[in-house]
N, C-alpha and C positions, 0 to 999 in steps of 0.2 A: 296434526293437520298439514295440508299442503298449501304452502304460501308462495305466491308470486310477488316479487318486489320489482317495481318499475322505477328506474332512476337514471337520468342522463349523465350522472357522475358517480363514480365508484373508485376508491383508491387503487392506484395512485393518481387518478384523474379527479379533479375537484377539490373542494375545501371542507368546511365543517359539516355540510349536509351529507357529503359523500362519506365522511368518517362516521357519522351517525348511522347511515345506511349499513355500512360494513359491520359495525358493532352489533346492531340489532339483528342482522342476518346471522351472525355468529351465535348470538344468544339463543335465537329460535332453534337453530340446528343443534345446539348443545343439549337441549332438553328433548330432542327426538323429532322435531318437526322437519318435514321435507321442504327445503328452501331453494328457490331458483331466482337469481337476480338477472334482469335484462338491463344492460347498460350500454355505454359507447366504447368502441375500440379506440386505442391510441397506439402509436408506434412502439413496438417492443412487447406489447401485450398479446396474450392468446385470445383467439376467437371464442373459445369454449374451454373452460377448465373448471376443475373442482378444487377449492381451497378449503381444507378441513372437511366439513360436510356440506358446504355451500357451493352450488353450481352457479357459475357466472358466465352468461352468454353475452358477448359484446358485438354490437352492430357497427359495421363500417360506415359511419356517417361523418360529415364534415366536422373537424375539430382541430383548430390550429394550435391551441395552447392547452397544456394539461390543467393549468390552474384557473382558467376562465374561458368563457365563450359568449358569443353574441346571440341575438335572437334568431338570425338566419341559420346558425349552427343548430340551435335548439329545434327549429322547424324541420331541418333536414333529418335530425334524429327521430323526431315524431313520425314523419312519413315513412322512414325506412324501418322503424321498429314495429309498426303495426302488423305486417305479415308474419314476423317472427313471433310476436306476442300471440297471434292466433294459432300458430303452429304449436307453441308450447302449451297453450291451453288445451288444444285437442289431444296432446300427448299425455299431459298430467291430470287434467280435470281438477284444477286447483279449488280449494275451499274458499280462499280469500286472496285479494290483491291489495298490497300496500303501495301507495303512490308517494314517492318522494318528489316534491315540487309539483303543484297543480299544473304549472306550465313548465316543461312541455309534456310531462307524463300523464297528466289528467285525461286528455282526449283519448289516449290509448286505453285506459281503464274504462272510460265511458263506452267505447266501442265494444270492448270485451263483455261488459255487462249487458249491453243491448243485444248482442249476438248470442252469448252463451249464458247469460244470467249470473255472471261472476260478480259477487259483491266486492266493493272496493272502499278503502279508507284512505283519505288524503292526509298526509303529514306535511304541513306547511313548513317551508324553509325560510320565508321572509320575502325574497325577491319575487316569489310567485303570487304575492298579494298586491293588487293594484294600489299604488301610492307609496310602495316601499322604496323603489329605486327611481330617482328623477330621470335617469337616462332612458327609461322605458315608458315615459309619460304618454307618448303617442301610441305606443303598442298597447298599453293598458286600456286606453280609450277605445281602441279598435276591438280588442279582444274581450273587454269587460262583459258584454252580454253573453258571449259564448262561455266564458269562465263561470258565470253565475249558473248556467245550466249544468256544467260539470259538477259544481259544488252541490247543486240541488239534488242531483241523482246519486251522489255519494252516500254510502251507508253510515259514514261518520267523518267528521272534520276534526283534525287535531292540530293544535298549536303547541310549541314547546315552551312557551312562557305566557304569563298573563298579559304582558304588553303586546305580544303578537296576536293573542286572541282578540284583544280590543281592536287592533288594526284590521283583522279579518272581519269582525262584526261591523266595523264602519263601512266596509264595502258591501257586505251581504249579511243581513241580520234575520233572515228567514229560517235559519237553521242553527242548532246549538253547535258551539265550538268548544271541544274539550281541551284540557291542558294536560299534557304528559311531558315532563321535562326531559332534557338531554341527560346523558350520563357520562361517565368517564371510566375507561378500562384500566384499572390499577395494574393489571397483569402486563400491560404494554410497556411498562417502565422497569428498568433494571432493579433499582432499589430506592423507591420513593422516600423511605425514611432516612436514608443516608444524608440527603441534602439538609434536612432539618437538624440532624445531629451536628453537621458541619457548621451551620449557621449559629447553633447554640454554643459553639466553642470558639467564638471569635478571638477570645483572649489568647488562644493557643496558636493562632495563625501568624504567619510572618507579618512584620510591620506594614509592608506595602499592601498586603491583602486586607488587613484590618482597617486601613484608611481608605480603601476603594469601595465605593458603593455601586452595585451593578443593577441597573434597571433592565427589564426584558420586555420586548414586544414581539409577539409571534402572530403572524396572520398573512393573508394575501394582501399585497400592496396595491390597494385601490383607494380612490378618493374617499369613499364612504367610511373607511376605517379610521379616519381622523388624525393620522399621525402628523399631518401638516400643521395641526394646532399645537401639538406638543413640542415639536422641534424648535420653534422660535423661543421657547421657554428654557431650553437647555443651557443657554448662555448664562441666564440668571441663576439657575440651579448650580451650574459649575462654579460660578463666582461665590455663592453662599457656602458651598462645600469647601472651597479653597480657603475661605476665611476661617473655617473651623479645622483646617489642616487635613482635609479629606479631598479625594477626587471622586468623580462620578462618570460612569460610562453607560450609555444606552445601547444595548444590543438589539438590532433589528433582524429578525429571522423570518424570511419569507421573500417572495418575489411577485412581480405583477406589473401591469402597464403603468402604474403610478410611480414606480421606483425612480425613474429619471427625474421627475419633478421633485421628489423628496431629496434626492442627492443634490439637486440645485439649491434647495432651501438650506441644506447643511452648509454648502459653500457660501451662500449669501450671508449667513449669520456667523460664519467663521467658527464653526463648532466641530470641525473634522476630528479633533482629538477627543470629543465627548460622544460621538455617535459612530457605530460600526455596523455596516451592512454585511450580513453573512449569507444572504440568498436563501433559496429553498432548501430545506433539509428533510430527510426522511424520518419516519417514526423512530427508526433505530438511532438516529443521530440527535434527536431532540433532547434526550435526558441530560446530555452534557450542558446544554444551555439552561434548562430548568434548575439543575443542581447547583450551578454556579451563580444563580441570580439571587438578589436580595428582595426585590419588589417587582411585581408584574404590573405593567401599565397597559391600559386598553381604552383609548380615547374615541371609540367608534361612535358614529352618529346614529346608526340603526342596526339592529341585530334581531335574531330570533332568540337563541340562547347559545352564546359562543362557546364552542368546545375548548378553545385554547384557554379560556378562563378556568374551566373545570380542570384541565390538565395542570395548569399552574397551581390550583388549589390542592391537587393531589400531591404536589411536591412541597406543600407547606408554605406557599408564598402568600404574603399579604397582597391584596388587590387594590389598585387604584383604577376606577372605572367610571365612565360616564353614565348618566341615568337613562341609558338606552334599554330596549327590550331585553329582559333576562337579568338586569341588574338587581331588581327587587328580590328575586329568588336566590341569586348567587352571592350578593354582598350584603351580609347582615351584620354579624359580629366579627368579620374577618377582613375588613378593609374599609376604604373610603370611596363614596360615590360623589363625584363632583363634575361640573361642566369642564370640558376639555381645556377651555381657556384658563381654568383655575387649577390645573394639575400641579403646577410648581409649588403651590402652597401645601397641597396634600402630600406631595412627594417629600418636601422638606420636613413636614411634620413627622413622617416615618423615619427619615434619615436622622433627625435629631433625637429620636427616642428609640434606641435599639430594643428596649424591653417591650414597648408597645408593638414594635415590628414583629418580634418573635411571638408575642401573644396572639396577634392577629393571624400569623402564619399557622400556629397550632390549631386555631379555630377552622381555618381553611381545610386542613387535613381531616379533622374530625367531621366537618360538614359533608365532605365528599363521601366518606365511608358510611355516614348515616343516611344521606338523602339521595345521592347521585350515582350509585353503582349501576352499570348498564343492565345487570340482570334484573334489578328492580324495575327499571324503565321497560325492559322487554316484557316483564311479567304483567305490567299494566296493559300493554298492547295485546298480549295473549288473552287476557280476560275480556278485552273489548272484542277481539276477533271471535271468541267463543260465543259471546252474547249475540253477535250478528249472525253467525252460522246457525245457532240454535233458535234464532228468531225471538230471543228474549229482550232485544233492544226495544225500548218504548218509542 
């Protein structure tokens, strides 16, 4: 089938939603589908290129930062992407359109369906659901009625977790919302088994490594990710580790507008020796951080289904995560779900019990292989597309 994907973010621009978009596009193309992605241009990127078998067309719209954008930038993308979307449809005559983020890409798909009859599926990312982000409260109120029309005309609505599905239904309950989880690409990492083998051989490590516990946080640095709740607890974690003859370090990988405030908190609590900021890293650089970590921490307030947690699981890491959207599916027998304010207790529980830590990490790895491979996720979308195209959707 011929698939058009609309997304205002596509790697290296964007975060977890962009990563999901890229991996699904690759999986569709890998089994023979024709795939075109319409996204935003950023400095250093090509206007039009084919990577693997996926064609990526990028629109020159306002985009100040690769890792985040405001509503004005989304609106600019929407307006400038419509003519190109029409041109691509007239060239390819697509069978289906997949929308990443109902806002800003939903209106483009709505226009294509009205003009050409192209069916579309909305894949929610979180922030495109009214009520998800406090900073867009006014925007949600203004756009709410229009967004409901876009959802109504969609051929299917898809959330990537049960929690996100419930949030979507709280806004609009006149249409079924399906759940298709995110996945993780095991091929993206050099040797995911290596890390688990190294952690299982602590007794053979140098004395300073055996006594150092490494916590890892990977994400865009924005207020919603909740790192500000964990940092003040690092002093107590450090103190308790020192009493047991151990040291602890939290590695923060990522960048964003909230970094300055997070660094201020580190100085305020005098924990500079226990927290290290490494900035944004490419996919090629991330394995080093996952491989050297002992515990992955994720104190986010709201999510869809965080890709970084899946990546950490693929490296056999135990997870400490808040009860946000996605936690019910991701953290079962492989970690601890706790409020961000209580992370110190959960972290110390794993630090004090290396056997439990390794056992949970083993479960993380197995769960990823069994439930969260991208090809399985893509297969669920393909089945949905086929039902829509053949008219067998009820």
